[in-house]
Every structure is written in C-alpha cells, then in structure tokens.
N, C-alpha and C positions, 0 to 999 in steps of 0.2 A: 068624223073619221079620225082613227087615231094614226099620229105619223109614227113611222118607225125610225129610230136614231140610226145614223149613218155610222158604220164601223170606222174607227180610225185607221188610217194608213199605216201598214206596218212598216218601221223603219228600215232603211236600206240595209243597215247594218246588221238587223235581227233577221232579215229576209236572208242574208248571206249565210247565217249561222244556221238557219232552216234547211238551206241548200247543203251544207256540208253534212248535216245528220242524215239526209237520205241519198247524197252522193257517196257515203262511207262504204268502202269494201268489208262488209260483214262476214264473218266466219260462215261457211255451209251450215253449220248447226243451229245458226241464230236466224230467227225470222222476224221481221219487223213489220208492223202494220200501223198506220195513222189511225188515230183515235181522236174523238174530241177533246180537247184540252180544258182545264179549269178556266173559268172566266172570273172569278171572284178574288185571286190572289194578286194579279199583275194584269196590266193592260195588254200586253201581248203573251202569247204562249204557243206552243206547238207540243205535241204530245204522241208518243209510240207505245205500242203494246207488243211485248217480247216474248217468244216462246223460244227455249233451246231444248231441242231433242235429244234425249239420253236413251239407253237401253232399259230405263226405268219406266215402269208403268204410267207414272205422271211426270210430263216434262216440267222443267224450270219455266215459270211464267213471272212475269212483271210489266212495270210500265217505266218509260224514262219521260221525263217533262222538262221541257227548258222554259224559263219564266224570264221575262223582260219588262223591266219598270223605268223608263227613261230618266225619271226623277230619282231613281235609287231608292233603296229601302235600308234603314238604318241597322235592322236586323241582319240583313244580308252583307251589309259594309260593302255595297256594290248596286249595280244596275242588271245583273244576270243572276241566276240561280238554277242548277241542276236540281231536280228531284228524281228519286227513284224508288220503286218499291219491288221487292222481289220475294218470291216462295219457291223454295226447292226441298225435295225429299233428302235426307242426309242418313248415314249409316245409324241404326238402332244403338249399335254398341259404343258410339261417340256421344249419345245424348246425355250422359251423365259425367262427362269428363269436364274437369274443373277448368274455369275461365274459357270454355268454349265460345260463348259470346264474344268475349274479347278477341279470341282467335279471329272469329268471322267479321269483326269489324276491323280488324288488321288487315284482312284479306282486301277490302275495298281501298282502305288508305293508301296500303301498300302497293296494288294495283296502278292507282293513280299515279303515285309516284314513281314508279318504276316505268311508266310511259311519259314521264316528262311533264305531267299536268300540274301547273300552277294554280293554286285554290287557297280560299281560307274559310274560315266559319264552318267547319265540317260539323255535321250533327245527325243524329238519328237513334233509332233502337234497333235492337236485335232480339227477337223472340223465338225461343225453341221449344216446341211442342213435342209430346210423345203420346201417342193415344193406341189402344188395342181393341179391336173389333171382335165382339163375341156372337156365336150362334148357341143359344142354350147356355151349358156351362163351360163349353170349349172355347178358348181362344183362338179365332181364326186369322188374324191378321194384326201384326203390330208394326207402326209406322212412326217416324221421326220426322219432323220438317222444320224449317227455319223460316222466318219472315223478317226481312231486313226493309226497313224504312229509313232512308237518308237522304241528305242535301248537302250541297257544298256551293261556294260561290267561285266560279271559274274567273282566273284572271288571264284575260286574254288580250294581247297586243295585236292581234290581227284575226279575221275570222277562221284561218287555217288553223290556230291553236286549238280549236274544239276538238280537232282531230285526237290530240293527246287524251283528252278526257274520254272520248269514245273508245279508243283503245283500251284505256283502263277500265273502263265499266265493262268492256266486253271480255278482258282478263278476268275481272271478280266473276262476272256470270259463269265462264267455263271453270274457273277455279272452285266455284261454288257447287256445280254439278259433279266435279271431279274429272271433267273431260281435260282441263289443263294438264293435269298430270299424267293422262294415260292418252292424249290425242296422238302421241309419236309413238306409242307402244303398240296399240290395238285399233280396231274399227268401232269398239263401242266400249261400255262400262260392263263389268260383271254385275250379276243382279244381286240384290241385297239377300242376306241368309233368309231362309223361308221359316227357320225353327227359331223364332223370336219368343222365348217363355216368359213374356212379361205381361202382366195385367194392371197396369196403371196409367194414369194420366198425369203427365209432367208438363209444367210451362214454367219457363224462366225467360224473364224479359229484362234487357238491360239497355239503359239510355246513355248516349255518349254526346256530351255536350248539351247546349240549349238547342231544341228543335225548332228550325226556322224555315219554313217553307219558302 
C-alpha cells in the first residue's frame, strides 16, 4: 500500500493573507473564483480566477496567485510573491502606438504605488497581439488584445497591508478594460469600431525586469 504524504499545515500568517484576499470588497464588475494553485513553485499558495465584465464581447480575464515560501527565495528577495496573468481586448487604433507596452506596464506599477502598496522586484512581460478574421476574401473582424504576466514581492508589515496590493491590482484591471476612466461617466463602455480595415497579424512583446515567479 502506498502511503500518502501529509500536506504541511498552512502557516497562520499566510492563512491570514488568504482571508484578506477573499474578504476584500471587490468592484461589482470584478468576479473572483478559487482555482487550484501551482504546487511546484512554493510550499504554500492560493489562487483565484478573475473576470471583469465590460460591454465588449470578450471580458477581461486572468489569474491572481499568492505564493509563500517560509524559507524565502533569493529571486523574490522575500518569502511572498504576487503573480498575475491578465488578458484583455484593447482598441485596434492603439495597437501600433509607440511605447504601448511601456504604458501598460506603467499602469500596473502606478496602480500599486497609488494604492500605497510597498513592493520590490517587479517583473513581467507585456504582449500585444492584433489579428483579423477572414470569411473568403473579406475581413470580418479585427481585434487587438494584450496579455500581461507580472509578479512582485509584497512588503507587508501586517496582513492588512495586502489590501493595498489588492486595490492596486483591481485598479489595474479596471484601467486595462477602460472601466476606470468611464465608470463614473456611464454604465458601460462604448463598443469598439466595427469597420477595422486591417489585414495583418501583429505581435509585440516586451519584458520588464527579470521574470521571477
């Protein structure tokens, strides 16, 4: 008979952070659901799938993962790590704007800073993709989207300090979808233009810092 290895007991300090995540008052547009976290990166982890509803056909989707290694990891420069993966549709007209990836990365870092989150070792990639679907010879739909993979080490003096990181991450989600700029002006987003006369596939990927999960 094969014996099953007992799961290590979750440290109380990390259990408090998990409670903070699920007790946070998220915006009505933001929905979180628990998912299975990765097991190979750190001894302890919790994860959530996120969906941000907009008036666009495709909602903004992603994940938020909180990792904890009581022994710490040198690449993190700490024993905690926040990891996020986000995809969202953006305006086609902004696809070829110079330094667009830099701007999107600045949204995340700026949102965390504005909400008072203390952190170090931020790293990640921003990928921008444009594609056009064809039916015969005629283009039917052009769409641009972004994919953000990012992580950072939260500097927490107490479990409640995680709230600043959750607020910053939520601000980033709303900014990415355009809701942050329009949430006080209307009930939803205007649809993207239907007459996108582009017939190309474009991908731009930018890396920021060394990627440490």
